[in-house]
C-alpha positions as semicolon CSV with decimal commas, in nm:
position;residue;x (nm);y (nm);z (nm)
1;M;3,312;0,913;0,575
2;E;3,548;0,771;0,263
3;E;3,515;0,895;-0,055
4;I;3,292;0,658;-0,286
5;K;3,496;0,415;-0,506
6;S;3,485;0,423;-0,897
7;S;3,458;0,041;-0,918
8;T;3,083;0,084;-0,794
9;I;2,741;0,132;-0,973
10;I;2,739;0,504;-0,866
11;P;2,780;0,799;-1,185
12;E;3,065;0,979;-1,159
13;N;2,860;1,254;-1,161
14;I;2,650;1,368;-0,861
15;A;2,426;1,687;-0,842
16;V;2,178;1,852;-0,575
17;L;1,889;2,036;-0,741
18;G;1,772;2,287;-0,493
19;G;1,945;2,550;-0,265
20;G;1,706;2,607;0,028
21;P;1,808;2,418;0,379
22;M;1,743;2,052;0,269
23;G;1,971;2,121;-0,091
24;I;2,225;2,271;0,101
25;Y;2,250;2,001;0,366
26;L;2,256;1,743;0,131
27;S;2,521;1,876;-0,089
28;T;2,738;1,916;0,231
29;Y;2,681;1,591;0,347
30;L;2,739;1,404;0,032
31;S;3,038;1,613;-0,037
32;P;3,336;1,406;0,140
33;K;3,187;1,120;-0,078
34;A;3,262;1,253;-0,390
35;K;3,546;1,417;-0,572
36;E;3,284;1,706;-0,729
37;I;2,914;1,783;-0,629
38;Y;2,699;2,024;-0,790
39;L;2,471;2,240;-0,641
40;W;2,190;2,391;-0,832
41;Y;1,991;2,725;-0,736
42;D;1,702;2,868;-0,903
43;D;1,796;3,206;-0,831
44;R;2,093;3,318;-1,028
45;K;2,183;3,642;-0,836
46;R;2,159;3,386;-0,483
47;A;2,385;3,135;-0,689
48;A;2,666;3,396;-0,746
49;K;2,644;3,515;-0,391
50;I;2,662;3,183;-0,222
51;E;2,962;3,085;-0,490
52;K;3,160;3,423;-0,400
53;E;3,100;3,371;-0,001
54;R;3,105;3,016;0,025
55;I;2,861;3,067;0,330
56;A;2,497;2,944;0,312
57;T;2,261;2,912;0,605
58;I;2,036;2,582;0,757
59;L;1,763;2,668;0,987
60;E;1,976;3,001;1,104
61;D;2,322;2,838;1,135
62;S;2,564;2,949;0,909
63;I;2,779;2,693;0,726
64;S;3,048;2,705;0,519
65;I;2,990;2,547;0,196
66;P;3,290;2,259;0,087
67;E;3,528;2,347;-0,165
68;N;3,387;2,078;-0,378
69;V;3,062;2,210;-0,381
70;R;2,999;2,381;-0,726
71;I;2,749;2,607;-0,759
72;Q;2,522;2,632;-1,056
73;S;2,182;2,833;-1,191
74;E;2,175;2,720;-1,509
75;F;2,148;2,354;-1,659
76;D;2,394;2,350;-1,912
77;F;2,644;2,161;-1,661
78;L;2,407;1,832;-1,685
79;K;2,450;1,819;-2,084
80;N;2,698;1,488;-2,093
81;G;2,761;1,167;-1,925
82;S;2,534;0,986;-1,650
83;W;2,378;1,179;-1,358
84;A;2,284;1,092;-1,018
85;L;2,041;1,407;-0,936
86;I;1,916;1,452;-0,575
87;I;1,607;1,668;-0,580
88;A;1,547;1,914;-0,295
89;V;1,318;2,203;-0,469
90;P;0,985;2,340;-0,376
91;S;0,694;2,136;-0,486
92;R;0,616;2,432;-0,726
93;L;0,907;2,427;-0,909
94;M;0,895;2,026;-0,948
95;E;0,684;2,011;-1,278
96;G;0,955;2,314;-1,438
97;I;1,266;2,090;-1,297
98;L;1,118;1,774;-1,453
99;D;1,052;1,935;-1,778
100;E;1,423;2,098;-1,791
101;L;1,596;1,780;-1,716
102;S;1,405;1,572;-2,013
103;K;1,530;1,872;-2,267
104;V;1,925;1,877;-2,140
105;L;2,018;1,524;-2,014
106;D;2,185;1,296;-2,252
107;K;1,928;1,050;-2,361
108;N;2,164;0,767;-2,434
109;S;2,319;0,758;-2,057
110;S;2,161;0,608;-1,763
111;H;2,041;0,854;-1,478
112;F;1,910;0,787;-1,132
113;I;1,675;1,056;-0,995
114;F;1,619;1,085;-0,584
115;T;1,331;1,308;-0,471
116;F;1,321;1,438;-0,153
117;T;1,025;1,698;-0,248
118;K;0,688;1,640;-0,147
119;G;0,356;1,717;-0,372
120;L;0,117;1,667;-0,640
121;L;0,097;1,794;-0,978
122;S;-0,096;2,073;-1,074
123;S;-0,448;2,059;-1,186
124;S;-0,372;2,185;-1,555
125;T;-0,084;1,935;-1,581
126;R;-0,302;1,638;-1,442
127;K;-0,584;1,713;-1,719
128;K;-0,305;1,681;-1,983
129;T;-0,129;1,395;-1,877
130;N;-0,385;1,207;-1,688
131;C;-0,097;1,183;-1,407
132;I;-0,094;1,278;-1,045
133;T;0,235;1,204;-0,923
134;Y;0,583;1,328;-1,032
135;S;0,709;0,982;-1,124
136;E;0,399;0,914;-1,361
137;Y;0,489;1,280;-1,520
138;L;0,836;1,192;-1,548
139;Q;0,763;0,828;-1,697
140;K;0,551;0,996;-2,005
141;L;0,850;1,286;-2,037
142;C;1,134;0,979;-2,094
143;V;0,871;0,785;-2,320
144;A;0,823;1,081;-2,539
145;G;1,187;1,191;-2,514
146;K;1,319;0,827;-2,589
147;F;1,572;0,800;-2,308
148;K;1,761;0,488;-2,247
149;N;1,718;0,497;-1,874
150;I;1,592;0,730;-1,603
151;E;1,549;0,593;-1,264
152;Y;1,298;0,761;-1,020
153;T;1,294;0,733;-0,652
154;A;1,096;0,874;-0,408
155;V;1,254;0,965;-0,058
156;N;1,006;0,951;0,277
157;G;1,108;1,006;0,621
158;P;1,085;1,053;0,900
159;N;1,391;1,235;0,838
160;L;1,365;1,577;0,978
161;L;1,608;1,820;0,858
162;G;1,651;1,959;1,191
163;E;1,759;1,612;1,346
164;L;1,938;1,534;1,006
165;K;2,186;1,857;1,078
166;R;2,241;1,713;1,453
167;G;2,355;1,360;1,362
168;H;2,014;1,188;1,488
169;H;1,897;0,837;1,385
170;S;1,712;0,960;1,053
171;F;1,478;0,678;0,826
172;Y;1,447;0,684;0,445
173;C;1,170;0,498;0,304
174;L;1,218;0,495;-0,055
175;A;1,027;0,339;-0,334
176;S;1,190;0,321;-0,716
177;S;1,111;0,299;-1,095
178;G;1,419;0,117;-1,160
179;T;1,645;-0,165;-1,001
180;Q;1,974;-0,010;-0,940
181;S;1,846;0,330;-0,765
182;I;1,839;0,162;-0,413
183;E;2,166;0,046;-0,432
184;I;2,296;0,391;-0,517
185;F;2,103;0,552;-0,231
186;E;2,200;0,322;0,012
187;T;2,587;0,373;-0,107
188;L;2,549;0,733;-0,085
189;F;2,365;0,780;0,238
190;C;2,551;0,491;0,431
191;G;2,577;0,542;0,795
192;S;2,549;0,421;1,120
193;R;2,230;0,639;1,200
194;N;2,094;0,668;0,836
195;H;1,828;0,391;0,829
196;T;1,693;0,238;0,470
197;K;1,347;0,075;0,372
198;T;1,215;-0,023;0,062
199;Y;0,899;-0,024;-0,085
200;E;0,747;-0,116;-0,426
201;D;0,433;0,091;-0,391
202;L;0,610;0,427;-0,575
203;I;0,262;0,601;-0,610
204;G;0,144;0,530;-0,299
205;L;0,465;0,664;-0,139
206;E;0,455;1,018;-0,284
207;V;0,046;1,052;-0,240
208;S;0,129;0,967;0,133
209;G;0,441;1,184;0,155
210;A;0,239;1,502;0,003
211;M;-0,046;1,462;0,215
212;K;0,139;1,457;0,570
213;N;0,245;1,803;0,530
214;P;-0,080;2,003;0,531
215;I;-0,175;1,764;0,837
216;A;0,116;1,872;1,020
217;I;0,029;2,280;0,943
218;A;-0,300;2,200;1,043
219;C;-0,113;2,053;1,403
220;G;0,061;2,395;1,421
221;I;-0,204;2,603;1,381
222;A;-0,405;2,388;1,643
223;S;-0,105;2,448;1,889
224;G;-0,096;2,823;1,864
225;I;-0,499;2,830;1,966
226;P;-0,528;2,821;2,342
227;E;-0,808;2,598;2,367
228;C;-0,636;2,301;2,179
229;G;-0,379;2,110;2,304
230;S;-0,246;1,761;2,268
231;N;-0,582;1,622;2,258
232;F;-0,674;1,841;1,951
233;E;-0,401;1,780;1,782
234;G;-0,398;1,372;1,839
235;E;-0,749;1,402;1,681
236;L;-0,619;1,578;1,387
237;I;-0,346;1,344;1,332
238;S;-0,616;1,064;1,358
239;L;-0,845;1,246;1,094
240;G;-0,567;1,328;0,873
241;Y;-0,435;0,984;0,857
242;S;-0,794;0,860;0,772
243;E;-0,805;1,053;0,444
244;I;-0,495;0,976;0,356
245;I;-0,633;0,594;0,369
246;T;-0,928;0,739;0,201
247;L;-0,712;0,865;-0,103
248;L;-0,496;0,576;-0,156
249;K;-0,806;0,340;-0,159
250;A;-0,981;0,548;-0,420
251;L;-0,692;0,521;-0,638
252;E;-0,704;0,147;-0,576
253;I;-0,319;0,160;-0,411
254;P;-0,259;-0,096;-0,121
255;I;-0,306;0,058;0,202
256;Q;-0,091;-0,208;0,419
257;P;0,230;-0,032;0,300
258;V;0,148;0,284;0,420
259;Q;0,088;0,170;0,787
260;E;0,443;0,147;0,812
261;Y;0,624;0,401;0,562
262;G;0,314;0,678;0,605
263;L;0,236;0,663;0,992
264;A;0,584;0,731;1,116
265;D;0,651;1,020;0,867
266;L;0,309;1,144;0,985
267;I;0,356;1,135;1,352
268;A;0,696;1,282;1,344
269;S;0,612;1,558;1,082
270;C;0,281;1,624;1,334
271;T;0,470;1,615;1,692
272;S;0,872;1,712;1,638
273;R;0,983;2,089;1,723
274;Y;1,174;2,006;1,424
275;S;0,912;1,988;1,189
276;R;0,881;2,299;0,974
277;N;0,525;2,251;0,855
278;K;0,430;2,245;1,209
279;A;0,597;2,528;1,298
280;Y;0,489;2,736;1,016
281;G;0,122;2,640;1,131
282;H;0,207;2,767;1,492
283;R;0,363;3,110;1,375
284;F;0,097;3,154;1,104
285;V;-0,181;3,155;1,362
286;H;0,032;3,323;1,619
287;K;0,106;3,661;1,430
288;L;-0,269;3,640;1,350
289;I;-0,365;3,621;1,675
290;S;-0,139;3,852;1,802
291;G;-0,183;4,088;1,548
292;E;0,189;4,097;1,440
293;D;0,032;4,015;1,081
294;R;-0,307;4,196;1,002
295;P;-0,434;4,106;0,696
296;N;-0,637;4,359;0,496
297;L;-0,990;4,326;0,391
298;I;-0,982;4,132;0,058
299;E;-0,689;3,890;0,220
300;R;-0,938;3,865;0,548
301;I;-1,214;3,731;0,313
302;E;-0,979;3,514;0,109
303;L;-0,846;3,351;0,462
304;F;-1,196;3,293;0,549
305;F;-1,353;3,119;0,244
306;N;-1,016;2,993;0,094
307;P;-0,755;2,901;0,368
308;A;-0,565;2,690;0,173
309;E;-0,521;2,950;-0,126
310;F;-0,443;3,239;0,148
311;I;-0,158;3,026;0,307
312;Q;0,018;2,912;-0,031
313;K;0,022;3,258;-0,140
314;E;0,166;3,370;0,201
315;V;0,402;3,124;0,208
316;S;0,524;3,175;-0,190
317;Q;0,588;3,575;-0,072
318;S;0,841;3,467;0,213
319;E;1,121;3,250;0,202
320;S;0,951;2,970;0,412
321;H;1,015;2,622;0,272
322;V;0,691;2,456;0,366
323;E;0,594;2,200;0,141
324;G;0,213;2,174;0,279
325;A;0,099;2,524;0,203
326;F;0,114;2,421;-0,155
327;A;0,018;2,042;-0,131
328;L;-0,319;2,144;0,062
329;A;-0,423;2,317;-0,262
330;S;-0,362;2,035;-0,503
331;I;-0,531;1,768;-0,281
332;I;-0,842;1,995;-0,265
333;S;-0,839;2,040;-0,605
334;L;-0,745;1,667;-0,707
335;A;-1,055;1,582;-0,478
336;E;-1,305;1,819;-0,600
337;E;-1,200;1,703;-0,963
338;K;-1,240;1,324;-0,892
339;K;-1,610;1,402;-0,680
340;W;-1,396;1,255;-0,351
341;K;-1,494;1,402;0,002
342;F;-1,208;1,502;0,190
343;H;-1,385;1,666;0,475
344;F;-1,075;1,700;0,702
345;M;-0,862;1,829;0,407
346;I;-1,132;2,100;0,298
347;H;-1,233;2,208;0,650
348;S;-0,957;2,169;0,910
349;F;-0,804;2,488;0,834
350;K;-1,145;2,690;0,815
351;Y;-1,259;2,561;1,124
352;L;-0,878;2,595;1,318
353;L;-0,872;2,980;1,206
354;E;-1,225;3,065;1,296
355;E;-1,103;3,150;1,644
356;F;-0,903;3,392;1,518
357;L;-1,157;3,534;1,288
358;Q;-1,386;3,567;1,586
359;R;-1,139;3,751;1,806
360;N;-1,083;3,975;1,552
361;S;-1,423;4,064;1,455
362;F;-1,405;3,949;1,113
363;V;-1,741;3,937;1,046
364;S;-1,796;4,276;1,112
365;Y;-1,600;4,389;0,764
366;L;-1,869;4,144;0,600
367;S;-2,194;4,393;0,521
368;P;-2,464;4,270;0,271
369;R;-2,336;4,507;0,055
370;R;-1,989;4,363;0,072
371;M;-2,104;4,015;0,042
372;K;-2,220;4,036;-0,323
373;F;-1,865;4,091;-0,437
374;I;-1,733;3,763;-0,294
375;I;-1,702;3,447;-0,483
376;F;-1,798;3,159;-0,268
377;P;-1,658;2,830;-0,324
378;K;-1,882;2,563;-0,471
379;S;-1,990;2,404;-0,109
380;L;-2,148;2,732;-0,043
381;Q;-2,313;2,838;-0,360
382;N;-2,638;2,723;-0,278
383;V;-2,644;2,798;0,099
384;P;-2,777;3,154;0,231
385;V;-2,424;3,328;0,360
386;W;-2,583;3,440;0,677
387;E;-2,748;3,111;0,788
388;W;-2,396;2,942;0,688
389;L;-2,222;3,190;0,929
390;R;-2,495;3,154;1,199
391;E;-2,413;2,767;1,187
392;K;-2,015;2,853;1,253
393;N;-2,171;3,056;1,576
394;F;-2,121;3,446;1,400
395;K;-2,363;3,695;1,423
396;K;-2,490;3,899;1,173
397;P;-2,351;4,268;1,201
């Protein structure tokens, strides 16, 4: 790979925000193309360790950090000049990252943000800003901060990290708020096995990218249940895709483009052995069924009545980089706010995990005395508990 010539429109400064597997890969991949690349970690101690040892891990493989990759844990280095920023942080950090960028970036310079992070805004931010996606939120921050020019580009796949690091053909579906970003991205990621496609529907691309990951987790959960095979996973993909279309229609977003950029990404995420979301779902249910990970009573109740919250909490406590766990809760809360009926997203995890709950005699823990301390979801508040459990083939202890 050749270093990018200074005569092109690429900003002199390039940084990757996110020290997870994807962030490490991106900084390593881009390092031969620039004089200097900055890699930002949100963990100061970890950043110092990586800077000292110059060794990092990508999907269980140790790699050497190139000498021209500068490790950072603060945002001060972004204060001067024009920047190309490639963001690959967990979605739970994304809003805070955008807030910080709006404070430190030079308002009189042009900046180009490329986001690999998939997710939707939190419920509190949605209510405060009337926005759903990160691009809408950044636009409001830019207007408030009186920035000269910030272009935001959402990056979808299929471009699974496991295949990227092996040099396989990968696809980058892009939608941008500006006119220069696409050319910059194609210059940064040029290669005979990298293929880019561009679309005008930025919000639609963001929404579909966020929704495909929980579907992949569901497929992973199904793959860990003996009675569920490829037939079942295929049905899950079909149902999930239908709800992506439903949400786009509810948001009055054209659905034709998603049949191109959304379907390929969804299928790859739900079927590939390199899919981290699917692999997480498989590990999650395997540990529960095998007894390797035994939730306590409170965790079992939460798993039974609010699997989305349980999975999100479990991922937060681990070092898993699984976006679907966080997107699921955001999608469900958005549906509840808008009074949209997303049966698959709301119920699939509950139904898929019933097999585990039955095998582990979960209902034996739920005596009438204990039941009165449980806060039920809105959909169950007017349903007698034992009647609902009987409908799910559980027996009263």
